[in-house]
N, C-alpha and C positions, 0 to 999 in steps of 0.2 A: 234441857240444855245443861243444866248445872246450877251453878250459883254465879253471882256477879255483883260488881259494884260500880257506881258511877260518881262523877264529880262534876258538877255544873259550873261553868265559868261564864264570862261575859260573852265569849266567842262561841260557846257551844258546850257539849258534854263529853267528857273523857270516859270510856267504859273499860273495865277490867273483868272479862268473863272467864269462868273456869268450866270447861266442859265435864260431863260426868263420864263415868267409866263405860258405859253403853257407847256414847258418841266416840270417845277415844278409842275403842276397839274397832269402830268403823273408819275412823280416821286417825291412825297411829302417827302420822306425820303429814304436815300440810306444805312443807317446803323441804327441799333436799339440802338447801344450803342458806340458813337465815340471814346471812350477810349479803345475799345476791338476790335482789328483788325479782330478777327474771325467773328465778326458780319458784317462785311462789305460785300457788295455784291460780289459775285465771279468775276464778271467783272472788279473789280478795284484792284484785289490782286497783280497784276504784277507792279503796278505803284510805283515809287520811290518817297519818301518824300510826300506821299499823306496825305492831311489834308482835313478832311470832317467836322470838328468841327463847321464850320460857314454855313453849307449848309442849315439846315432848317431855320435859322433866316435870313440869307443874300444871299441864293442861291449860295453860293461860293464854288469852288473846287479849291484847290491848289495842285500842283504837280510839279515834276522835271523830265526832259528828258536828261539823260546824252548825250554827243555828239555821241557816237556810238551805241545808243539804235536804234534798228529798229522795234521792236514789241509794245512796250509801249510809244506811241508818242502822240502829240497833236491830229493828225487825228484819231488814235485809241480812244481816250477819246471822241471827238465828235461823232464817230460812235456808241458809246455805246447808245447815246441819239437820235439817228436818226432812 
């Protein structure tokens, strides 16, 4: 996948992931217009706090996983790229 960071809060965990060059070459863009949620790939639509505005320039994906979330998790995000 690449590298990543996380920050635990009382409500859940914020993730900041950076995809590696291999993944970036397979997924050069994941949204046509980062300000328009409708243009984001269907795979990402359930993630909370999703920010893809730094993806093209920095290969960065940011999102939040609430404590009780079972479906849209860190593992699910990484599975999208595998």
